[in-house]
N, C-alpha and C positions, 0 to 999 in steps of 0.2 A: 288790338293785340291784347292776349291776357298775359298779365306779368306775374312773376313769382310772388310779388307782394299781395296778390289777389285783386289788383286794380285793372281796369281795362282802359284803353285809349288808342288813338291813332299813332301808328309807327310806320317808318319806312322799312320795306322788306324788299330785298333783291328779287327781281322777277326771274332770274336765271337760276340761283342757287338756293333761295328761300331764306337766306340769313338776315336777321335783324340788323339794320344799318344803325350803329351808334355814333358814328362820325360822319356828318354830312359832308365833309371834305373828301371822304374816301369812297364817295358813290356819284354816280351821274344819273341825270334824267335824259332819256333817249325818246325821240319821237320821229315818225314818218310823216313827210309832207304829203298833202293830197296829190294824186297823179295829174291833175289839171293845173297844178301851181298853186301858190299861196295867195289868198284874198283876205283882206280885212274881215275879222270876225270868224275865220276858220277855227275849229277846235280840233285838237289831236289827242290820240290815246297815248298817255305817257308810260313809259316802262322805267323802273329803276334797276340800275345795275351796279354792282361792285366795280370799282375800278379794276383795270388790268385783266385778270383772268376771265371774269364775267363779261366785261366789254368784248373781249375777243370771242367769247362764245356766242355772244349776241349778234356780232358781225358775221360769224359763220352761219347761224340760223337765218340771218338776212339775206346772205348769198344764196342759201338753199332755196329761199322764197322768190329769188330772182330780183332781190333788191340790192343795189350796190351800196356799199359803205357810204359813198359820197352822197347817197340820196336819203340820209336821215340826219336829224339835228341832235345835237348833245349839249348838255350843260351841266356843270357841276350841281349837285344837289343843294349845297349851301347857297349858291346864287339863285337857283330856281325857288327856293323857299323865300328869298327876300323878295323876288319878283311877285310871289303868291301873296305875300303880306302887302306889298304895294298895290297889287290889283284887287285886293279885297277890301281896301280902304282902312287897313289897320296901321299904316305907316302915317307919321314918323314913329319911330319906335318908343320915344317918351312921350308920345301924344295922349290926348284923352282917351281915344278908342283903344289904343293898346293897353293903357292902364286899366280900363273897365274889363277888357278881355282877360287880362292877368288876374284881376280880382275874382272874376267868375271862375277861372281855371283853378285858382287856389281854394275857392269855396268847395267846388265839386270834388277836388282832391281830398279835402278834409272830411267829406262825408261818406266817401266811398270805401 
């Protein structure tokens, strides 16, 4: 995302309305399981949705595609981000890897 400050970086954007998500508690990550059932190592295409109105719109689109609401998974974005940190090896939050990542982020922020 290109920000008003002139900097660029990753940002969460609702896949339904296109709005920039600024509060991770107010958005969800949604994904469809494979038709053959879940297996260890499966990967999924995630969608980010604003809660409430965009979730309902996403459900309607899924129904139009023949996917029932019960056939996709959802997780609050704030919870999903913690899982991403855990699965990327950056946890624990106060650990050495997280401190190194924070130092790098601060450095790149200072030069852009």
